[in-house]
C-alpha positions as a Markdown table, in Angstrom:
| # | Residue | x | y | z |
|---|---|---|---|---|
| 1 | Unk | 14.4 | 31.9 | -39.6 |
| 2 | Unk | 16.1 | 34.6 | -37.7 |
| 3 | Unk | 14.3 | 38.0 | -37.8 |
| 4 | Unk | 16.3 | 40.8 | -39.6 |
| 5 | Unk | 16.6 | 43.9 | -37.4 |
| 6 | Unk | 15.9 | 47.0 | -39.3 |
| 7 | Unk | 18.7 | 49.4 | -39.9 |
| 8 | Unk | 18.7 | 52.6 | -37.4 |
| 9 | Unk | 18.1 | 55.9 | -38.8 |
| 10 | Unk | 21.0 | 58.5 | -39.4 |
| 11 | Unk | 21.6 | 61.1 | -36.7 |
| 12 | Unk | 21.9 | 64.8 | -37.6 |
| 13 | Unk | 25.6 | 64.5 | -37.2 |
| 14 | Unk | 25.8 | 61.5 | -39.5 |
| 15 | Unk | 23.7 | 63.1 | -42.2 |
| 16 | Unk | 25.8 | 66.3 | -42.2 |
| 17 | Unk | 29.0 | 64.2 | -42.1 |
| 18 | Unk | 27.8 | 61.9 | -44.9 |
| 19 | Unk | 26.8 | 64.9 | -47.1 |
| 20 | Unk | 29.9 | 66.7 | -46.4 |
| 21 | Unk | 31.9 | 63.8 | -47.6 |
| 22 | Unk | 30.0 | 63.3 | -50.7 |
| 23 | Unk | 29.9 | 67.1 | -51.7 |
| 24 | Unk | 33.3 | 68.1 | -50.5 |
| 25 | Unk | 31.7 | 70.9 | -48.5 |
| 26 | Unk | 32.3 | 71.4 | -44.7 |
| 27 | Unk | 29.9 | 70.4 | -42.1 |
| 28 | Unk | 29.3 | 74.2 | -41.3 |
| 29 | Unk | 28.5 | 74.9 | -44.9 |
| 30 | Unk | 26.0 | 71.9 | -45.0 |
| 31 | Unk | 24.4 | 73.0 | -41.9 |
| 32 | Unk | 24.1 | 76.6 | -43.6 |
| 33 | Unk | 22.3 | 75.1 | -46.4 |
| 34 | Unk | 19.9 | 73.3 | -44.2 |
| 35 | Unk | 19.3 | 76.5 | -42.3 |
| 36 | Unk | 18.7 | 78.3 | -45.7 |
| 37 | Unk | 16.1 | 75.5 | -46.8 |
| 38 | Unk | 14.6 | 76.1 | -43.4 |
| 39 | Unk | 14.2 | 79.8 | -44.0 |
| 40 | Unk | 12.5 | 79.1 | -47.4 |
| 41 | Unk | 10.2 | 76.7 | -46.0 |
| 42 | Unk | 8.9 | 79.2 | -43.2 |
| 43 | Unk | 8.6 | 82.0 | -45.9 |
| 44 | Unk | 6.8 | 79.7 | -48.5 |
| 45 | Unk | 4.6 | 77.8 | -45.9 |
| 46 | Unk | 3.8 | 80.8 | -43.9 |
| 47 | Unk | 0.3 | 82.4 | -43.9 |
| 48 | Unk | 1.7 | 85.2 | -46.3 |
| 49 | Unk | 3.4 | 82.8 | -48.6 |
| 50 | Unk | 1.8 | 80.3 | -51.5 |
| 51 | Unk | 1.6 | 77.5 | -48.8 |
| 52 | Unk | 3.4 | 75.1 | -50.9 |
| 53 | Unk | 7.0 | 74.3 | -51.6 |
| 54 | Unk | 8.8 | 71.6 | -53.4 |
| 55 | Unk | 12.1 | 70.2 | -52.8 |
| 56 | Unk | 13.3 | 69.2 | -56.4 |
| 57 | Unk | 13.1 | 65.6 | -57.1 |
| 58 | Unk | 12.1 | 64.6 | -53.5 |
| 59 | Unk | 8.8 | 65.9 | -52.0 |
| 60 | Unk | 6.0 | 68.5 | -52.3 |
| 61 | Unk | 4.9 | 70.2 | -49.2 |
| 62 | Unk | 1.5 | 71.7 | -49.1 |
| 63 | Unk | -0.5 | 73.4 | -46.3 |
| 64 | Unk | -4.0 | 72.2 | -46.0 |
| 65 | Unk | -6.6 | 74.2 | -44.0 |
| 66 | Unk | -9.7 | 72.6 | -42.4 |
| 67 | Unk | -12.7 | 74.3 | -41.4 |
| 68 | Unk | -13.9 | 74.8 | -37.9 |
| 69 | Unk | -16.6 | 72.2 | -36.9 |
| 70 | Unk | -19.3 | 72.9 | -34.4 |
| 71 | Unk | -20.9 | 70.4 | -32.6 |
| 72 | Unk | -18.6 | 67.4 | -33.9 |
| 73 | Unk | -19.6 | 64.1 | -32.3 |
| 74 | Unk | -16.8 | 61.8 | -30.7 |
| 75 | Unk | -17.5 | 58.3 | -29.5 |
| 76 | Unk | -15.5 | 57.0 | -26.7 |
| 77 | Unk | -14.7 | 53.3 | -28.0 |
| 78 | Unk | -14.2 | 52.1 | -24.6 |
| 79 | Unk | -17.6 | 53.1 | -23.0 |
| 80 | Unk | -19.4 | 53.8 | -26.2 |
| 81 | Unk | -20.4 | 57.3 | -24.6 |
| 82 | Unk | -21.0 | 60.1 | -27.2 |
| 83 | Unk | -19.2 | 63.5 | -26.6 |
| 84 | Unk | -20.1 | 66.6 | -28.5 |
| 85 | Unk | -17.3 | 69.2 | -29.0 |
| 86 | Unk | -16.5 | 72.2 | -31.0 |
| 87 | Unk | -13.2 | 71.9 | -33.3 |
| 88 | Unk | -11.5 | 74.8 | -34.1 |
| 89 | Unk | -10.2 | 75.6 | -37.9 |
| 90 | Unk | -6.5 | 74.5 | -38.3 |
| 91 | Unk | -3.6 | 74.4 | -40.9 |
| 92 | Unk | -2.1 | 70.9 | -41.5 |
| 93 | Unk | 1.1 | 70.1 | -43.5 |
| 94 | Unk | 0.8 | 67.6 | -46.1 |
| 95 | Unk | 3.9 | 65.9 | -47.6 |
| 96 | Unk | 3.8 | 64.3 | -51.2 |
| 97 | Unk | 6.6 | 62.5 | -52.6 |
| 98 | Unk | 7.2 | 63.4 | -56.2 |
| 99 | Unk | 7.5 | 60.6 | -58.9 |
| 100 | Unk | 11.4 | 60.9 | -58.9 |
| 101 | Unk | 11.4 | 59.7 | -55.3 |
| 102 | Unk | 8.8 | 57.0 | -55.7 |
| 103 | Unk | 10.8 | 55.5 | -58.6 |
| 104 | Unk | 13.9 | 55.3 | -56.4 |
| 105 | Unk | 12.4 | 53.5 | -53.6 |
| 106 | Unk | 10.2 | 51.5 | -55.9 |
């Protein structure tokens, strides 16, 4: 049996070209739409925003905060040595597909 080679992901230019072709908009207009979405994401996911954003019918993005951990133990799997470090608080982005997207690929 021959192995199937996976399809390559689309480049940014290919994505803009396909969306322009399907919508009848120009590539520049499609690019402007993506820039507007980036601006919305920055505002909504930023520290002053609600820290969540949903692209309708596609994905829900949430910012998850992790607490600082003092004296966290890490084990080196190669040597078995245990190292104790402080881990600072951080903000992590979580993407959760909405039901419509799950059904689409399902």
